[in-house]
N, C-alpha and C positions, 0 to 999 in steps of 0.2 A: 830322481825326477818324478817318479810315481808318488813318492811321499810328499813332495812339494805340491803336486796337483791335489792330493787329498786334503792337505791343510788349507789350500785356497778355496776348495769347495765347501769345507766346513765353515770357514770365515764368511763366505757369501751367504750361507744358510742362516748363520747367526744374525747377520745384518738384516736379512729379510724378515726374520722373526721379530727383531727389535722394531723395525719400521711398522710392521703390522700391529704390534702391540701398542705402539705410540699412536697410530691412527685410531685404533679402537678406544684408547684411553681419552684422546682428544674429543672424539665423538660423544662419548659418555659424559665427559665434562661439560660439553656445550649443550647437548640436547637431553641429557638424562633428567634434568629438573624442569623441563618446559611444561607449561600449563596453558589452558585456554582462557582468554580474557572474558570475563562475564559481561553481560549487557547491563550497563548502569543507567540507561536512558529511562527517565520517568521516576527514578528513585529519589527519595529525599537524601539529604546529606548524611544523616545517621545510618540509613539503610545502605547507601553506597559505601560508607566507611566500613560497616560490618562485613559486607560482601567482599571488599578488597582484602580485609584482614583474614578472612577465612581462606581466600585463595592465595595468600602470601604475596600480595601486590601492594605497591605504595601508591595511594590515591592522593592526587594533588588537584585542588580547584584552581585552574589557571585563569579563567575569565568568567565574567557575569554579563549576560546580555538580556535585553528585553525580548519578550515573546508573547504573542497572543494565543498560542496553541498549548504551551507548556506552563502549568501554574508556577508561581513563584516558589523558590526553595527546592525545586526538583532539577534533575540532571537534564541538560539540553542536548549535549553531544559529548563524545569522548574520543581519545586517541591514545593507543591503537584502538581500532574498531573491535566490536564484539566478535568473538570467535578467533581472533588472532592468536598465534602461538608465541609466547614470550617466556623468558626465564623467571624463576621465582625471585621476587624482590624487584621486579620491573616497575618502573614508574608509569602510571596511567594518569593522563591529564584529562580533566573533565571541565565542562562549562556549565555553570549554574544559571538557571532561569530567574530573571527578576520579575516575571509576569508581564502583563501589558503595561506599556509606558503611559503613565498618568500625566498627560499634557493638559494644561489649562487652555482649552479651546474657547475662544470668545463667542458670545451669542451675537451674530451679525444679522439675524432675521429682521427684515424691515429697513435695513440700511441701504443706501445707494452703493453701487458697485465700487466706486472709488473709495468711499469710507470703509467699506467692508475689507477691501484689499489692504488698506493701511492698517486696520486692526489686526488682520491675520498675520501680516509680516512683522508687526510690532512684537508679536508673541513668538517670533522665530519659527513661524510655520510657513508651509508652502501652499500656494494657491493651486488647487487641482482643476478638475474638469468644470467647465461652466456650460450650463444648458439653459435654453430660453423656452418659455411657454406663454401663450397669450393670456393676459390678465388685465383687468381694469386698473387704471391709475397710471402713474409715471412709469416709463420704461427703465430697465436695468436696476430694478429694486430686488433685493434678496428675498425670495419667498421661502426657501428652505435651505438647509445645509447638511452636509454629511462629512464627518460624524457630528452628532449633536454636541452641545456644550458639555464640557467636563467628562467626555467619554474617554475610555482607555483605548489607545490606538498604538499600533506598532510603527506606522509611518506617519509623521506629523504633516498630513496633507488634507486640506479642507476643500471639498467640492461644493459648488453653489448652484442653485436653481434660481434663475432670474426671470423677471417679468418682461413681457414684450408687448408692444401695442399692436393693434390690428394692422396699422399702416406698415409696420416692419415685417409683418408676416406675409406669406405668399398669397397672392390674389387668385391663384388658379383653383379651379373646382371642376367637378364633373357636370357636364351639361345635362339637364333633365329633358324629359320628353314633353313637347307642347302639343302633340297630335291629339285631336279631338276637342281642343279648347276653341272658344270663340276668339275673335280678334281682340276684344277688350280684355278678356281674361288672360290671353297669351301676352298681350302688351304689358299688362299690369305685372304678371309674373316675371317677365324678362326685365322690366324696369327695377323690380325689387332685387334682382340679381346683379344689377349694374350692366346689363347688356343693351345693345342697340338693335332694334328690330327693323328689318326690311321685309316687306311682304311681296310675294309673287302670286298674282291672281290667275288661277286656272279658269278663265272665263269661257262661258258657252258661246255658240255662234250668235251673231247679232240677230235680233228679231226683225222680221220683214215688216216695214212700215209703208203706208201709202206715199207715193212720190208727190211732193207738193207741186202745184201748178207753176209753170215758169213765169217769170216777170214779163210784162208786156202783152199777156194774153187777155182774154175777155171771159168773164164768168157772170152768171145771173144771180141777182140778189133774191131776197124773199118775195118781192113784188113782181119778179120776172123781168126786171129791167137789166140791161147789159151794162156792166161796169168794167173798167180797166184794172188789171192786176199790177200793183207796184212792187218793186224789188225791196224786200226787207231782209236784213242780215239774220242768219240763223243763230240761235243762242248756243254758245259753246257748251259741250258736255262737261259737267263738273265731276271730277273723279271722287268716288266715295270709298269709305273704308270697306273692307271685305265683310260680308255677312255670313259666309259659310264657315264651317269649322276648319281647323288646321288639318291638312292631309299629309303634310310632309315638312321636313326641316333640314337645313344645311348650316352647320354640321349636324350629324345625327346625334341622338342621345347617347351618352356614354363617353363622348369625346371630352378631352381636357381643354378648357377655355379659361380665359382671364377676364377680369372685370374690364368693361369698355370694349370688348370684342363685339362684332356684329353677327347676328344670327338671322338667316333668311327663312321665313315661314311661307309655306305654300298653302293657299286657301282654295276652297271649292269654287267659288265665283264671287263676283262683286256686283254692286248695284248697277254701275255704268261701266262702259268700256274704258280701259286705261292701261298704262304700262306699269312698271315697278315704281312703287312709291315708298319713301321712308316712313316708318311708323313712329320713330322716336328719334 
């Protein structure tokens, strides 16, 4: 029985040694010839081939793409990535740059938007961003384009700058200050901005005038003879334009207004008494 136990223990020990040896052998076989993948990005084809040969790797050009950042003939990307651990003879796939894509971009400056869109799509290009700017002449005419004709681009997309008439533009603007101007100067400035003027007269108290004699009374003429007073209608007061400078305005300066809005100007006083009168 004791001899049988010794034989079993010896057999188990030999099996353990065999398993450990096999594991070490397999590890050496799998990882004993591993190496780090170099960085091929930016290298030319001959430079990348020489670097792969020195490292014991197999270099394969898998794709070729356009790029505006990497010159033509140089490596754009790689797989596995630089620094990866691979076995000797491992295949490394790289992508070669073709440089910027030379697309025949048409010159559409000066063309209407419709014609420019047709010319761009006829060349299998996409219409990009469109911006407008005030310019004399007809609206929706191409003033500039990006990229310019025959430029090297990565994405075939053309953006346009178009003309816009003043009518299509916003009529809003910042209201200036009219304080200190006379009525005529303020009215002229407001009319030039397309504003309607209403004035508010800050009038002084009415002057004291002698009370006229009542109708039906008697007064003496130059010869001292008594004559009867007849009733005569009083002449109506005619409102006059303000003569004093502008002392205030509503809305105040700095507010955003549009053409056609009304602005109320406050003046120092007027020639005759009166209420609010439109000036324009």
